[in-house]
N, C-alpha and C positions, 0 to 999 in steps of 0.2 A: 504494500500500500504506500502511496506517496504521502508526504508530510501534510499536504493540503487536505487530502481525503481523511487522514486520521484526526487532524485538528477539527475539521468540520464534524466528524463523527463524535468526537469528544464534546463539542459544543452542543450538539443535538441531544446527547445522552444527559448532559448536565442540565439542559433546559427541561427535559422531561422529569428528571429527578427532583428539580427544584419547583416544579409546577405544583400548585396547591392540590391536595388530594381531592377536594370537591370538584375541581375542573376535570380531573381524570375520571372521576365517577360519572360526571355529567357526559363526557365523551362516550364512555362505555354504555351508559343508559341510552344515549341517542342511537348508538350503533345497534344495540339490542332492539330498541323500539323500531328502527327502520327495517331490520330483518323481520321482525314479527309482522309489521304492517305489510311488507312484501308478501309474506306467506299468506296472510289473510286475503289480500287482493287477488293473488293467484288462485287460491282455493275457491274464492267466490266466482271468479271468472270461469274456472273449470266447471263448477256446479251449474252456472247459468248457461254456458255456451258449448260445453263438450257434447258431442253426439252420443246417442245411447250405446253404440258399439264400444265406446271407450268409458262407459260408466256415467255419462252425463244424461241430460234430459231434453236436449234441444236437437231437432233435426233441421236441416237446411235444404231448400230446393230453389231452383231457378224457375221463374215464370217463363213458360215456353210458347204460349199462345195468346189469343185475345179474348178468351172466354170470360175473364174477370174484369174487363174494362168497365168503367173508368178507374176502379179502385186499384187494380194491379195491372201493370203493363209488362210487355215482353222485356226480359232481361232483369227484372227486379229480383233481388235475392230475398227470400222469405224464410223466416225462422218460425217453426211450429213446435209447440210443446204439448205433451200428453195432458189431458184435463180429466178431472174426476167425472164430470158430466159434459155432455154436448147438447146444445139446445138449438131450436129453430133460429136461424139468423147467423149462427156461427160459421165462419169460413174455416174449413178443415181440409187437411191433406189425407187422402186415402189411397191404398194400393188397389188399382183396378185390375181384376183378373181378365177383363176383356182386351185391354190394350197393353197390359204388362208394364204399366208405368204408375208413378205417383201423380194423382190428379188433385188440384186445389180448387174446390168449389164450395158453394154455400149450402148449408142444410135448409131445405124448404119444408120438410115434413119428417116426422119420426113415426114409423109404422108401429102397429101394436105388437108385432113380433120382434121389435127392437132394431129393425133395419132402418137405415137412413136414406131418405130421398134427397138427392142433391141436384144442383143446377148451377151452371156458370151464370154470373150476373148478365153477361152480354149474349148468352145463348137463348134462343126462343123455345128450347126443348129441355126436358128433364134428362138427367144422365140415365143411361140404360142400366148401369150398375146400381145396386142397392146394398152398399156395404153394411156389415154389422160392426160392432165395437172393435173386434179383433183386427179389422182391416183399416181402422182409422189410425193414422200416424200421429196426428195431433192437431191442435187448434192454432190458428194464426196468432203469433205473439208479436212480431214486429217485421217491418219491411225496410230494406235498404234499396232505394231506387237505383236502377242500372248497375248495381254491384255484381249482378250475375255475369256480366261481361268479363269482369276481372277474374272471377272464379273459372269461367269457361276458358279464358286465356291460359290459366295454369294447367290445363290439360293438353296444351300444345308443347311438344318436347323442346323445340328451340326456344320458346319463351321461358320454360323452366331452366334451361341451360344458361340463358342470358341473366336471369335473376340470380342464379347460383354464382355465376362469374362476378356479377356486381357485388354480391355479398362478400366474396373472397377478396376482391379488390378493396372494398371498403374496410373490411377487418384488417387486411394486410397493410394497407396504407395508413391506417390509424394507429398501428403499433409503434411503440417507442423504439428508437434506434438503440443498438447495443451500446453500452457505456464504454467509451474510450478503448476500443479493441486494439488500436494501433500503438498505444502508449505502453511501454514496458513498465512493469511494476518493480519497484525497488524495495529491498528489505529494510525494515526500520532500524 
């Protein structure tokens, strides 16, 4: 180590040792508080936004047609969550056995046998499917207009490669350079 480095180190250690204990406890408490807050925020985000396949309760789908105009438009990203009950007027996502896709339509009637009658707001006809509760994915929770385009773009290989390259560059360029590699160290 050079003399400059060791004197700087000594000064730093002396400052820390002479710092009032209250200040050290305050720093430690802030660090622990920030860590705990981060854990709580991440756990809450996971609980609210993670898909059911990963232990969460929110499913996401992209609006693909015009059947729910004017409320929902093509390329809107929609989050749905399972509900205890579904009522007439709720917009729900269900798995359609006829078209083998998830459909997002409004409940217009609930039959006595527990099946739901659904219809797209912009459609002049009722859906041919009459799903039961087991086919319902969830009820509309929130919508992010046109965000479905960004999600769809992430399914294009070259876009994923470009995003990964940008992340690598960003992380790589943001790193601190190694400290004085060229300088020879002298013995004290």
